[in-house]
N, C-alpha and C positions, 0 to 999 in steps of 0.2 A: 492571426496571432493566437498563440496558445493561451488557454485560460488557466493553465497549470502553473502556479507561481511558487511551487515548492520542489526541492530537489531530494528531500529525504522523506520517506513514507514509512511510518511505523505500523506494522500489522500486529494486532494484539494476540496474545495467547497467555491466559492467566495461569496456565500450567507450567510456564517457563519463568516464573518470577521467584523461584526458590521459596515459595510459601508466603511471600510478601503480597499484600493487597495490590490489586492492579491499579486502581485509580490514583493513589498517591504516587506511584511510579510514573504514570502518565503526566501528572502535575509537574513532577521534576523535569521530565523530558520537555514539556511544553515551555516551562519557565526557562529552560536552557536554549530555546529557539526552535524546537520542533513545530512545524506548521501543518502537518497532515497526519491523521490517524485513521486507520481502517479497523473498525471494531469487528473482530472475527472470532467469535466464541460460539462455534457451530453446535456444541453439545448442550447449550442452554435452551431451555424451553422458552416459549414466547414471553411469558410474564416476567421472569427474572432477566431476560435479555432486554426487554423494554425498560425495566428499572435501571439496569446498568447503562443502557444507551442514553437515557435521560440524564444520568449523572455525568457521563462523559461529555454529552453535548453542552451541558452548563459550563463545564471546564473549558472546552474548546472555544465556545462562544465568548467566554470571558477573557480569552487571550488572543483572539483574532486568528485562531487555527481552524482547520476544516475537519469535519467528521464525516467519513463515509462508512456505511454499514454494509457488512458482507451479505450480499445476496437478497436481503430482506427489503424488497421494494415497499412492502406494506408498512414497515416500521419507518422507513425514510419519509414516506408520505404522512404518516401519523404524527411524527415528531418535527417535521420540517428540517430534517438533517440536510447536510450540504450535498450528499450524493450517495451513490451505491457502488459497491464493487462486486462485479459479476464473475462467477466461475466460467470456465470455457463451456460448461454444459448447463448454464443458467438460461433464463428467458433470453430470447434474442435482444440484442442491443436496440434495434429499431422499435421493438415493442415497449421496452423499458423507457425509451425516449418519449414515446407517445404518452406514457403514463406519468412521467415526471416532468415533462416540459423541457424547454430549451435551457433553462437556467441552472438546473442541477447537474452535478458532475457525475459522469459514468466512467469508471475504470474497469478494465477487464484483465483477468489472469489468462495468459497464453503460454503455450509450451513449444511454439514453433514460429518462424517468421511469417509463414502463410497465415497462421491464426492472427498474428498481430495486424497484418495487412487487412484481413477480413474485418477485424474489430474496428479498424479505422473507417473502412468503407461503409460500415453499418451505423457509424455515428458516435463511436466511443471517443472520450476526451483523452484518454491515455491507456497504455497497455503495460502490464508487468510481465516480463519474460524471464523464464528460468525453468529449473534451477541452473544457475551458471556454474557454481561450485558444489562439491559434495556437502550435504547438510542433512541431518537426521529428520528435520521437519518436512523435507521435500522428497524423501526417497520414494514415496509412493507414486511420485510423478515421473519416475524414470531416472536414468543416469544423468549426470551433469552435462549440460549442452556446451559448456565452454564459451569462449569469447566470440568466435566467428559469427554465430547467429545474432549476437548483440550488434556487431558491426554491420551485418546485412540489414537488420531491422532498422538501424539508424539511417541507412541510406534509402530504404524503400518506404519508410513511414514518415509522414509529416507530423503526426501526433507524437507526444513525448513517449519514449519507451524507457521503462525503469527495469533495472536488473535486480533479480532476487535469487537467493540461494547461496548460503555461505559467505555473504557479504560482510567484510570487516573494514575497519577504517584503512588498513594497509592495502586492501584490494580495490578501494573506491577509485583511485586514480587510473587503474588498469581498465576498469569497466567504463569509466567516463572517456578515457582515451579511445576505447573501442567504438564509442558512439552512443552510449547510454545517456539519456537526459538526466537521470538520477538513479537512486538506489532505494529499494524497499528492504526493510530488515525486521527481524523478530528478536532473535536471541542476542544480537549484538548490543541491543539496548536493554531488553528485559532481564537478561541474566547478569548484567554488569553489576559489580559491587556499588559503583557510583553511576547511577543512570544519567545524571546531569553531565558528568565528564564524558561518558561514552557518547552522548548525544552531541556534545560540542565537538568531539573528535571527528565524528562522522560528518557533521555540517562543515567543519573546516576542510575536510577532504573533498567534499562535493563542490566547494567554491574555489579551491586552489588550482 
């Protein structure tokens, strides 16, 4: 049985908040039902990232949500966060599993079905596959892959596969129908005028 009990996964980027502080927006999203956050502020040095992670962890813990920290296994261990999210070129999943133990969650970003299958074989708990649609935040990872790889990954993988890249509430049904377990988003929540409403719309779409 999957240990992943969320269908909406918010990846943070404080540069996409329109100048608004990140943590209050996360508070709004979590209050609206969000249950998983990936803290992904790769340009922050260790000390400010640690302080931010501590603040976000207090928030998620207070609402029964999960916090995964992008790539920083050391911070996950230092803070006792719920898990880590690895890039495709990060430490191998098997190595991270030995460091974190069996109870922490490991997610992996992948850009092909074969990478998703490999992540599963190495012990990942879930994979995030994309970019599915065109989006400025994922252009460096290549052109959109479309829905067929989501469908193939859903058939070949036993772990949950989340779709990322240009995901909006109106597109959630299509990616779920293709076989995605859930969706990962950045701008669909963080750029929204009302974060709570955007979160509820996405949650409604993932459960309908």
